[in-house]
N, C-alpha and C positions, 0 to 999 in steps of 0.2 A: 503493500499500500504506500509506503513512503516514496517509492519510485514514481507511482502515479501522481502524487502530489508534487514531486520535483518536475515531472513533465508538464503538468498543469502550470506551475509557476514560471518555468522557463519559457513555455509557449506563450504565456500571457505577456511576460517581459519582452520577448522578441517582437510580438505583435505591436505592443505599445512603442517600442524603439522603431520599428518599421514605419508606423504611423507618424511619429514625430519627425523622422528623417525624410519622409515623403513630403511632409508639409514644409520643412525647411528647404527642400530642393525645388519646391514650387509646382505650379500647376502643369508646367510643361512635361514634367515627369509622368503625369497622369494622363495627358492627352496626346497630342501630335508627337510621337516618338521619333527621334533621329536614331540612327544605328548606335551612336555612342549612348544615348539615353536608354535604349533597349538593353544594351550589354550591361550598363550600370544596374538597371532594374533587376535584370535576371540574376546577376551576381549577388546583389544585396538579398534578394529573395532566397537564393541558395544558401547563403551564409545564415540567414534567419532560420531556415529549415534545419540546418545543421545544429544551430544553437538550441533549437526546440527538441531535437531528438538525441543529441549527445549528452548522456548523463555522467560520463566519466570525467571529462575535462571541466576547468572553470568556465563559467558563463561569460566572463568579462573579455575573453579573447575574441570570440566571434562578435561580441558587441563592439569591441574596439575596431575590428575589421570593417563592420558595417558603417560605423561612424567615419572611418577613413575613406571608404568609398563615397560616402555622402559628401564629405569635405572635398574630395577630389572633383566630384561632379559640380559642386558649387563654385569651386575655384575655376574650373574649365568654363563654366557658364559666364562667369565674370569676364574671363580673358576673351572669349569669343565675342562678347558684347563690345569689348573695346578694340578688338583687332579684326579687321576684315579678312586679312591674309590667313590668320589662324582660324577663322570661321570657315573659310573655303576649304582649308586642309582638313578640318575635323567633320564638318557637316556636309561638305560638297557643295556643288552648284547645280542649278538646273541645266539640262542638256537638251538641245533640239534633236529630236528623232526623225521628224518628217516636216518638210516644208515645200509647198507648191509642187507636190507630186514626186519629190525626191526623198528617198530614205537615206539617212546618214548611217550606213553600216558600221562605221568605225565607232560611232557613239552607242550603237547597240552592243558591239563587242566589249567596249570598255565598261559598260553597265551590266554585262552578263545577262542581257535580255534577248531571247530569240523571237523570231517572227511570229510564231504561234501564240506566245504570251502576250506580245504587243497587240496582236489583233484581238485577243480576248479582253485586254484592258480597254481598247477602243469600243468594243461591243458593250462593255460595262457602262461606258459613258454614253451609249446610245448612237454611236457611229458604226454602221455596218458596211459602209462604203468609203474608202479613203478619198474618193473624188469629192465628197461633201466636206472635206477638212482641208484648211489651208496650212496650219502649223500645229504640230503636236510637241509638247515639251514634257520631259520626264523631270519631275520635281525631286528635291532631296529626299522626300519621304517615300519615293517609289510610285507616287501617283501621277497620272497623266493630267 
């Protein structure tokens, strides 16, 4: 029974820590995720799960790791707000995939997007014939 209480206490603690860290990192972590934000979120969640299930080690190590990940995320958010060059390196830039009937195959290759996936994304946007479209841009978040 003491193990169950410890699991409950540590799980509650990790949940509270995740909630506080998510609030500190801002709404961006919760809505439109960049690749960087997604990686940070997954990593913090993984550490929290480890914290909640590992009964052998001290709880403060994963808590410190989660806090450090959140601090790095906040620091990088501040830096990319101040530096356009760093923002482009970390978050990427929009890329033209199609313009006036021409497909930019090099941009497809650089973004690891194949023609079938591109056409599916176009259909999701309601475009079934590329003749109806002048320009298609792939945004940093992977959406057209």
